[in-house]
N, C-alpha and C positions, 0 to 999 in steps of 0.2 A: 837676587843679588843686585846690588846697584853697583855696577862697575863703572869704571871710567871710560872716557871716550878715547883717550890716547892709547892706553894699553888694553889689552884684553886681559881680563883677570888672568893674565898669563895663560889664558886658556880659552876664553871664548869671547864673544863680543858683547855688545851691550844690547842685545835684543831684548832685554828685560825691562826696558823702560816701562813696558806695559806688562806687568806681570799680574794680570788679574783676569780671572775668568769672567766672561759675560754670561753668567748663569743666574738663575734664581737662587736666592739665599735661604731656601727652605732648610730647616733642620732635618737631620737624618733621624727617622723615628727609632725608638728603642727596638731592639731585636726581639720581637715576640711574634706569635702566630698571626696576629692581626696585620702585621706588616708584610707577611709573605707574598700577598698578591702584588704589592708595589714592587717588591724585589724581583718577582718574576717578570713584571713588565719591564723593569730596568734591564734584566738579563736578555729578554727577548729583543729589546731595542738594540743592545750591543751586538747581538747576533745578526740582526738585520743589517747593521752598518758593516759588519765584517764581510757579509756576503757581497757587498758592493765594492770591495777593495779593487777589483779588476778594472774599475772605471777610472783609475788614476791616470793623469796625463804626465808626460815626462817631467821629472823634477828639475831638470836643467842642471846647472853646475852648483851644487850645494857647497862647494869649497871656495867660492869667491871669498876673498878676505872680508872679514867683518870688522871686528874690533873686539875688545874684550873688556870685561868688567874688572876682573881681578888682576889680570896680568898684563904686562906690557906685551907679552908674546901671544898668549891666547887664552885669556880668561873670558873671552867672548863678551865682554861688556854686558854680562847678564845683569849685574846689579844696576847697571845703568838702567837696566831693566830693574834692578834694584840691587842685586848682589852682583850678578854677572851681567853685564850690560846686555840689553836686548830691548825689543820694543813690542810686544805683541798686543794684539787686540784681544788677547785672551783675557782680558780684564781679569775676570775672576780667574782667568787662565793666565793672567799676566800679573806679575807682581808689581811692577812699577806703575801700573795703570790705575792706581787708586786715586779717585778725585779728592779723597780726604787726606792725601799725603801732605805732610807739612802741618797738619792740624794736631792739636793735643791728642795724645793717644786715648784719653778718656772720652773723646768724642766719637771714636770709632764704634761701629756696631749699633749706633743709635738710629739708623735709618729704619723706616717701616719694613716689616718682614719681607714683603714682595717687591720692594723697590731697591734692589741692590745697587751699590755705588757703581758697579760695572755697567748698569743700564742707564746711567745718566749721561747720555751721549753728547760728547763735545764735537763729534764729527757727523752729526745726523745729516748735514747738507751734502756729504759726499755720497755719490751714487754707487750702489753695488753693481758691478759689472755682470750683467745677466748672462752674457755669452760664456764668460769664464765659469760662472756658477753652474750652468747647464753642463759644461764639459766635466766639471768636478763631480757633480752629484747625479748626473743623468736625469732625463725627464725635465719637468718644469716645476719650479717652486710654487707652493700654494700661497704662502704668506711669508713676508720678510719683516723683521723688526730690528731697527738699528739699536745697537747696544753701546753704552758708554764704557769703554775700557778704562778710562781715566788714568792711563799709564803715562810713562815718560816719553814714549815714542809716537810715531804718527800713523800707526796701523789703525784700521777700523774693523769693527766686528758687527755681526748680525746674528740673530736667531732666525733660522730659515725653517719653516714648516713645510714638509712634503707629505705625500701619501704614505711614505715609509716611516714618518716620524720626524721630530725636530733635529736639526744639526746646528752646530756652532760653526760660523763661517768667519774667517779672518782674511782681509785683503790688504795687500801692501803694494806700494809703487815707488817709494823713496828708496834709494840705493841700499842704505844700511838695513832698513826694514825688510827689503826684498831678500837680502842675503840671509837674514835670520829666518825668514819664512821658508826659504828653500832648505835650509839646514833642518828646520823643524819637520818639514815634509819628509825629508830623508829618514828621520826617526820613525814617524808614523807609518811610513810605507814598509819599513823593514823590521820593526819591533812589535811584538805582540805580548801582552801581559795585562793583568788586572790593574797595574799601577799607572796606566795611561789610557786616555779616552780611545775608543775604537776609531779607526781611520775610515773616512767616507770617500774622500777623493782630493785631488790636487790638480790645478790647471795653471799654466804659466805661459803668458804671451811674450815674455821677454821684457816688456815694460811694466807689466803688472802680474801679480800672482795671487792665487786664491786657494786657501786651505779649508776643507770642510771635515769636521770631526764630530764625534758623538757629543750631544748636548746633555750635560749632566744635570738634569733638572731638579733632582732631589738631593743634591749634595749639600753638605754643610761647608761653607767657605769661611775660614777665619779671616780676620780676628773677630771674636776671641777663639783661641784653640779650645777643643773639648778637653775635659779633665783627663781623659785617657788618650795619650798621643802615641801609644804603642803601634797602632796601625801605620803611622808615618814611618817609623823606623823599620817595621816589617817590609814596607814598600821599598825603602832605600836599600835594604838587604837584597831584595829581589832585583832591583835595578842594577846593583853592583855585580850580580851573578849573571846578568844578561849580556850576550855577545853584542857589542856595539856595531852599528853600520860602518862599513869600510869608508863611507864618504866623510865621516866625522874626522875633524883634525885632532891631532894629539895635543894634549895640554903641554905647553912649553915649560921650560925650566922657570921656576919662580924667581922673579927679579926682586931682590931685597928692597922693601919699601922703607923700613926704618933707617936704613943708611941714607936714603934721600932726605928723610926728615932731619937727620943729624946734619946733613950738608946745608940745609936751608930751614931751620926750625921756626922762623917767624910766621910762615903761612899756617903751619899747624897750630902754633900758639895763638894765632889770631882767631881761631875757632872758639877760644874761651873755655875749653873743656878741662884744662889742668894748668897749674902754675908752672913757670919755668923750672922751679926747683924740682918738681916731680919729674919732668922730662929729663933733666940733667942726671938725676939719680937713677932713672929707669932705662935710659937708652941702651946701655951696654947689655943689660939683660934681655931687652926686647930684640935687639939685633941678633944676639946669640940664639934665642929661642926660635925666631923666624927661620933661621937657617936649617932648623930641624924639620920643617914642614915639607913633605915630599908630595908634589902635585902630579908627577908623571905616573903613568900606569896604563893598563890595557882595558880597564873596566868602562862600562857605559856610565857617563856622569851627566846628570841633569844640569848641574852648574848654576842653578839659580833657585835653590830651594828657600822659599820664604813663605810667610803665611798665606798670601793670596794666590800662590801657585799650587796650593794643596787643597784638594776637596776630599772630605770624608764621606764615604758612601757605604752602602750595604756590602759591597765587595771589598772594602778596605780603603786605604788612602790612595788617591789618584793625583798624579802630578801633571800639571799643564804648563804650557809655555816652554817648549823644548828648543827654542831658537838659539840658546847659548850652549847647547850640549856639546860634549867633547869626549875623547877617550882619555882617561886619566885615573887618578886614585879615587876609590870609592869614598875615602875619608873626606873628600871635598864636600860632598853632599851632606854627610853627617855633621861636619863643622858648620855649614850654613844653616842646617836645621836647628842645631843647638843655639846658634846665635839668634835665629828668628824667634825661638821660644822665649828667650830672654827679652828680646825687643817687645814682644807682646805680653810680657809679664806672666808667662806661663811657667810651670815648674818643669825644668828639664829632667828627663828620667836618668837613671843610672845607666851609662853606656860604657862598654869596654872600649875605650878610646885612648890607646897608649900615647899618641902624639897630640892630645887635646891642647896642651899648653902651647905647643909649636904652632898649631893651626889658629889658635886664638890670637897669637902674636901676629901671624901672617895676615889674617883678616883685618885686625885692627890697623896694621900698617897700610893695608890697601886703602881703607877708608880714610886714614890720616892723610894720605896723599891726594886721593880723589875728592874728598869733601871740600877742599879748598881750591880746586881747579875750576876753570870756566866750564860752562855747559858745553856738551858735545854738539856737533852739528845735527845729529839725528834727534836731539831732544825737542819736544814740542814747545812752542812758545809759552812762556809762563810756567815751565816745568819746575817742580819743587825737588828735583832729583838731588841737588847738592844739599839742600836743607835736610832731606830725608837721610842722606848718607851721613850727615853730621850727627843726626839722632842715633843712627846705627853705631857710629863710632863711639858714642858715649857708653853704650852697652858693651861694645867689644873691649873698650879699655877696662871696664869694671870686671869683665871676664879675665883679662890679663892679670889684674890685681889679685883675683881669686886663685888662678892656676899657677901663677909665677911667684906669688908671695911678695908682690910689689907694695910699696907704701900706699896708703889711701890717696885718692885723687885730690882730695881737698883737705 
């Protein structure tokens, strides 16, 4: 999600600035017997990481205020991460961390197979804190490789090889990024499931923090999405059925965005996505529809589901970059997933989503407000966050036209 800086997508903050995993972009092999050994290796690696859970260091206070992408109250700025504001060095594990953000969509996925965008490091000069690393993973690292998360935030990531296998390591020191990393650590420490990487360890000195998790070496990281995205929605169903950590904040009441646009339409119209006549004829419908979106709830919500925060593996879809996670309605993740598929020109599946039109209006309203706003303090210099949000807004508006029966945008 790319959420704003001011509000949390009424639910979380913007730790999504970097929503992209720093992993190799190898495609997941077809499921046949020849792939069984690779799958067993992946399962063995996950088991090894699970055995080291006890090495975690105190997570600190994961409830420090963050910011939120979608909401004023607590969308957690994951989209600042992209949807819900956030910043992670999860490059591939972070959605907003795509170096190619802001570039024409047709250019995505053109990188050489083993040179993922997430590994083109903008922060290679930043040193990995080896003391924190040892506290988190135990023992001594064998090799470390800086990864370019290419996200919206200032977190850094590394692939660290140890005698137990590789781990994905993310380090943060800026206040907003620290808050999100602590929240993410709370999820990894307390939640187990095939829909998230195995937890390795976490260390927090107060001024810096470091999270180590399973390195998903053979995952397929969109874009583009695979033809069959059923595993993503299976994973979201499992997420919604999982008890959330008590440390996670509850998603706040959604603050109407389209009413803000109605009060000051010029900033939105300045984005050039629709004529004034379209806005004037559609505002009433958009405002009414948005009021029907219920964001509160008791489910575990990732809150920043977008292409580069989803890895497709032999065990199913795996979600990374949990820095904007909250307790709320499971439909939040479904809505972001459907929008992400549209943004990447994938075909959304048939989903039983009673309030789809309401959430389409709510997400469009969020981006309508945030795309025209100044960059948040946590955003990296030269960030394309707002440009990317404008692009997402275009797809969200088209979604509203389709679900609400609005007139064509042009």
